[in-house]
C-alpha positions in Angstrom: 18.0 60.6 -108.3 16.4 62.4 -105.4 17.5 61.0 -101.9 16.5 61.7 -98.4 18.6 61.1 -95.4 18.2 61.5 -91.6 21.3 62.1 -89.0 21.9 62.9 -85.5 20.3 66.1 -84.5 22.5 69.5 -84.1 24.9 68.0 -87.0 23.7 70.0 -90.0 26.7 72.1 -90.7 28.9 69.1 -90.6 26.6 67.2 -92.7 26.1 70.0 -95.4 29.8 70.2 -95.9 30.7 66.6 -95.8 28.1 65.4 -98.4 30.1 66.3 -101.7 32.7 64.1 -100.5 30.3 61.3 -100.4 27.8 61.8 -103.6 28.1 63.0 -107.1 26.8 65.9 -108.3 25.4 66.8 -104.8 22.7 69.6 -104.6 20.6 70.3 -101.5 17.0 71.1 -101.8 16.1 70.9 -98.2 17.8 70.9 -94.9 16.9 71.1 -91.3 18.2 70.2 -87.9 18.4 66.6 -88.4 17.2 65.8 -92.2 18.3 66.7 -95.7 16.6 66.5 -99.0 19.0 66.5 -102.1 19.6 65.2 -105.7 22.9 63.2 -106.8 23.7 61.2 -109.6 25.5 58.4 -107.2 23.5 55.1 -107.2 21.7 54.3 -104.1 24.2 51.7 -102.9 26.5 54.9 -102.3 23.7 56.7 -100.4 22.7 53.8 -98.2 26.7 53.6 -97.1 27.0 57.3 -96.1 28.2 56.4 -92.3 26.5 59.2 -90.5 23.0 58.6 -91.9 20.8 57.1 -89.4 18.1 56.3 -92.4 18.4 57.0 -96.3 15.6 56.8 -98.6 15.1 57.2 -102.3 12.4 59.4 -103.4 9.5 57.8 -105.2 6.8 60.3 -105.7 5.8 63.7 -104.0 2.2 65.6 -103.5 1.7 69.2 -101.8 1.3 68.7 -98.3 -2.3 69.0 -96.7 -4.8 66.9 -94.6 -2.4 63.6 -94.2 -5.6 61.0 -94.8 -6.2 62.8 -98.2 -2.5 62.9 -99.0 -2.0 59.3 -98.6 -5.2 58.7 -100.6 -3.6 60.9 -103.7 -0.2 59.6 -103.2 -1.5 55.9 -103.7 -3.7 57.1 -106.6 -0.6 58.6 -108.3 2.0 55.8 -107.7 3.1 53.7 -111.0 4.9 50.5 -111.5 7.7 52.6 -113.4 8.1 54.7 -110.0 9.5 51.9 -108.2 13.1 51.4 -109.1 15.1 48.1 -107.9 16.7 48.7 -104.6 20.1 47.3 -103.5 20.6 43.9 -101.8 18.5 40.8 -101.9 15.0 41.3 -103.3 12.2 41.5 -100.3 9.1 39.4 -100.5 7.1 41.6 -98.0 7.0 45.1 -97.2 5.3 47.5 -94.7 4.3 51.2 -95.0 5.2 54.1 -92.3 3.7 57.5 -91.9 6.8 59.9 -90.3 5.5 63.6 -90.1 7.5 66.1 -88.4 9.8 64.2 -86.5 7.1 61.6 -85.3 5.3 58.6 -86.6 1.5 59.6 -87.4 -1.9 57.5 -87.8 -3.6 57.3 -90.6 -7.2 56.6 -91.2 -8.0 52.8 -92.4 -9.1 53.1 -95.7 -6.2 55.4 -97.2 -3.8 53.2 -95.3 -5.2 49.8 -97.0 -5.4 51.9 -100.5 -1.8 52.8 -100.4 -0.7 49.1 -99.1 -2.5 47.5 -102.4 -1.1 50.0 -104.7 2.4 49.1 -103.4 1.8 45.2 -103.5 0.5 45.8 -107.0 3.6 47.6 -108.1 6.2 45.4 -106.7 4.8 42.3 -106.2 5.4 42.1 -102.6 3.1 41.1 -99.6 2.3 42.8 -97.0 4.2 42.2 -93.8 3.0 44.7 -91.0 5.4 43.0 -88.5 8.2 44.8 -89.9 10.3 42.4 -92.0 10.9 42.9 -95.5 11.2 46.5 -97.4 10.1 49.5 -95.7 8.0 52.4 -97.8 7.8 55.7 -95.8 5.3 58.7 -96.2 7.5 61.7 -95.1 6.7 65.4 -94.1 8.9 67.8 -92.5 7.8 70.9 -90.8 9.1 73.4 -93.3 8.7 71.2 -96.3 5.8 72.1 -98.4 5.6 68.6 -100.2 4.6 65.2 -98.5 7.3 62.5 -99.9 6.8 58.7 -100.6 10.0 57.0 -100.4 11.8 53.9 -100.2 14.0 53.2 -97.3 17.5 52.1 -98.4 18.9 49.0 -96.7 22.2 50.2 -94.4 24.8 47.5 -93.7 24.8 45.6 -90.7 26.9 47.5 -87.8 27.8 46.0 -84.3 25.4 46.2 -81.7 26.2 49.3 -79.5 26.6 49.0 -75.6 24.1 51.0 -73.7 25.0 54.8 -73.4 27.5 54.3 -76.1 27.8 57.0 -78.8 25.7 56.3 -82.1 27.7 54.7 -85.1 26.7 57.9 -87.0 27.9 60.6 -84.6 31.0 58.4 -83.9 31.7 58.1 -87.7 31.4 61.9 -88.0 33.6 62.9 -85.4 36.4 60.5 -86.6 36.1 61.6 -90.2 36.6 65.8 -88.6 39.9 64.4 -87.5 41.2 64.2 -91.1 42.0 60.5 -91.3 45.2 59.6 -92.9 46.2 56.0 -93.8 49.6 56.6 -92.0 47.9 57.8 -88.8 48.8 56.6 -85.1 45.3 57.1 -83.8 44.5 57.5 -80.0 41.4 57.5 -77.8 42.4 58.1 -74.3 38.7 57.6 -73.1 37.7 55.2 -75.0 35.1 53.2 -73.0 32.8 50.9 -75.0 35.2 51.8 -78.2 32.8 53.8 -80.4 35.7 55.9 -82.0 38.0 52.9 -82.1 35.6 50.8 -84.0 34.9 53.8 -86.4 38.6 54.5 -86.8 39.4 50.8 -87.8 36.7 51.0 -90.8 39.6 53.2 -92.4 43.0 52.5 -93.4 45.5 53.6 -90.8 49.0 51.9 -89.1 47.9 51.8 -85.5 44.7 52.4 -83.6 45.4 52.8 -79.7 42.3 51.9 -77.4 43.2 53.2 -73.9 40.8 53.2 -70.9 41.2 52.6 -66.9 38.1 50.0 -67.2 39.4 48.3 -70.1 38.7 45.0 -68.2 35.0 45.5 -68.0 34.9 47.1 -71.5 37.1 44.4 -73.6 33.9 41.9 -73.5 31.9 44.3 -75.3 34.2 45.4 -78.0 33.5 43.5 -81.5 35.4 40.1 -82.0 36.6 41.4 -85.6 37.8 44.6 -83.5 40.0 42.6 -81.2 41.3 40.5 -83.9 42.5 43.5 -86.2 46.3 43.5 -85.7 46.3 47.6 -85.8 44.5 47.6 -82.5 46.7 48.2 -79.3 44.7 47.8 -76.0 46.0 49.9 -73.0 44.3 50.2 -69.5 46.0 53.5 -68.7 45.4 56.8 -67.0 44.4 59.3 -69.8 46.2 62.2 -67.4 49.4 60.3 -68.1 49.8 57.5 -70.6 53.1 56.1 -69.7 53.0 53.8 -72.6 52.7 56.7 -75.2 55.8 58.5 -76.2 55.7 62.3 -76.7 54.9 63.5 -80.4 53.8 59.8 -81.3 50.3 60.4 -82.1 48.9 61.8 -85.1 45.2 62.2 -84.3 43.0 62.0 -81.2 39.3 61.7 -80.9 37.7 61.4 -77.2 35.0 62.0 -75.5 36.0 62.7 -71.8 33.9 62.1 -69.0 31.1 65.1 -68.6 31.1 65.2 -65.0 27.3 65.0 -64.7 26.5 61.6 -64.0 30.3 60.4 -62.8 32.4 61.7 -59.5 35.5 63.4 -61.3 38.8 63.1 -58.9 39.7 66.9 -59.0 37.6 70.0 -60.0 36.5 70.0 -63.8 38.8 73.0 -64.8 41.6 70.9 -63.1 40.2 67.6 -64.9 40.3 69.4 -68.3 44.0 71.5 -67.7 45.3 68.0 -67.1 43.8 66.2 -70.1 44.8 69.2 -72.3 48.2 68.9 -71.4 48.1 65.2 -71.8 46.6 65.3 -75.2 49.2 68.0 -76.1 52.3 66.2 -75.1 51.6 62.8 -76.9 50.3 64.7 -80.3 52.6 65.0 -83.1 54.0 68.6 -83.0 54.1 69.0 -86.7 50.7 66.9 -87.7 48.6 66.2 -84.6 45.0 66.8 -84.9 42.5 66.5 -82.3 38.6 66.0 -81.9 37.1 66.4 -78.4 33.4 66.1 -77.2 32.5 67.9 -74.0 29.3 68.6 -72.2 28.1 72.2 -73.6 28.1 73.5 -70.1 31.9 72.2 -69.6 33.2 73.8 -72.9 34.4 77.0 -71.5 36.8 75.1 -69.2 37.9 72.7 -71.8 38.6 75.7 -74.2 40.6 77.7 -72.2 42.5 74.4 -71.2 43.2 73.4 -74.6 44.5 76.9 -75.7 46.5 76.8 -72.5 48.3 73.6 -73.6 49.3 74.8 -77.1 46.5 73.3 -78.7 44.6 75.6 -81.7 40.9 75.3 -81.6 40.1 75.1 -85.4 36.5 74.8 -85.3 33.9 74.6 -82.9 30.3 72.7 -83.3 27.1 73.0 -80.9 25.7 69.3 -81.1 22.8 67.3 -79.2 24.1 63.9 -77.9 20.9 61.7 -76.8 19.1 65.0 -76.6 22.0 66.4 -74.3 23.6 70.1 -75.3 27.4 69.3 -76.2 30.4 70.9 -77.8 32.7 69.6 -80.4 36.1 71.3 -80.8 38.3 70.5 -83.7 41.7 71.4 -83.7 45.7 70.7 -84.1 49.0 71.4 -82.5 50.2 73.5 -85.6 50.7 76.7 -83.2 51.0 77.4 -79.7 53.7 77.0 -76.9 55.2 73.2 -76.3 53.1 71.7 -73.7 56.3 70.9 -71.9 57.1 74.7 -71.7 53.4 75.3 -70.6 53.6 72.8 -68.0 56.8 74.2 -66.4 55.2 77.7 -66.5 52.3 76.4 -64.8 54.6 74.7 -61.9 56.6 78.0 -61.7 52.8 80.0 -61.3 52.2 77.8 -58.5 55.4 78.1 -56.3 55.3 80.6 -53.4 58.0 82.4 -54.3 56.1 84.2 -57.1 55.9 87.8 -56.5 52.4 88.9 -54.9 51.8 91.4 -57.9 51.6 88.5 -60.2 49.1 86.9 -58.2 46.9 89.9 -57.3 43.4 89.5 -58.6 42.4 91.9 -61.3 46.0 92.3 -62.7 46.3 93.1 -66.6 47.3 89.6 -67.3 44.5 88.1 -65.3 41.8 90.2 -66.9 43.1 89.5 -70.5 42.7 85.7 -69.6 39.4 86.0 -68.2 38.5 87.8 -71.1 39.8 85.0 -73.4 37.8 82.4 -71.4 34.7 84.3 -71.3 34.4 85.5 -74.8 31.6 83.9 -76.6 32.6 81.3 -79.2 31.2 81.6 -82.8 31.1 78.2 -84.5 33.5 78.2 -87.2 32.4 77.3 -90.8 32.7 73.3 -90.6 35.5 71.7 -92.7 35.7 67.8 -92.8 38.9 67.6 -95.1 39.3 63.8 -94.3 36.1 62.7 -95.9 37.9 62.6 -99.3 40.3 60.0 -97.8 37.4 58.2 -96.4 35.3 57.9 -99.8 38.7 57.1 -101.9 39.4 54.3 -99.4 35.9 52.9 -99.8 35.9 52.7 -103.4 39.4 51.3 -103.4 38.2 48.3 -101.1 35.1 48.0 -102.8 37.0 47.0 -106.1 
């Protein structure tokens, strides 16, 4: 079977690496910044459940791309009843046809549009419902794809409504999966806000999931009821810079989206904020198996990369993505190498003491030049690797049974 999926813009590398963990016999045929065409032997239900896919489609027919009106008429003439597979979920009584070309809805002349609608009705036995209820069939074209596709949109599981400005379900799931989730994990989001990462992590087996945010009182009422009732959830209203209720080395994985410093006022300069955040994460992460995924504005990425490294957190992967159209950077790493955060904090405290020798503070010393070079060196995104995908898929299969 051939499928087409759409996903958050800028995450194509993550998606390419992840797909083989979710579907069998995966073979990519086309991929761009926000969409992929592939073949797989997996049933439609599994493809529809891919957590980072915004939309998933089963490909029914294709035609060489040309004039859109002529193409739609040609597709209508080529469709046969045998090409329409049984779709997952309750059988719909109505349908509508959408035309989506090069990333936006396209207009089609009345005659070819009516012709393809009559063909779909004849092949499926469903009635036309232009208002949007029922099954959707899409005519899809992409800028660098030579063919135009006629597809059936696959129904996706219902998800809780997101708060305004919150990260999408798809991006939240993708970043949680990048943290290599394990059933025995203690998970933490110290800037939890609307709870996007917490909700995504609670969909997987975990020992404990910790939500922490200074504005817990405001956000609590926006959290889904099933999340608040989950016994694995622990709610804290603590400053991410201190996290007094979290003991040293007790957290296995952190996935978080600290304030970007663009639309909110930070109490300290951004570099200081990044440094304090990194030290706090390094303190609570398990020194043997602690992992983290941190999302930040791209213009703040150099400050965070330097802070993470200085705190003893290894940066294993770097991904440049878009979040609601805004450039962002994702850091994926762990605490398997580097100095202990307590030692790093002591060294930084000593470096601020007035009795320190003037030579060590002189601008342009070899030590400072080496530090500046490390901070200013261009980052090359590492080859993406979502090791946690296998755990996620096995968990889904076990619970479905």
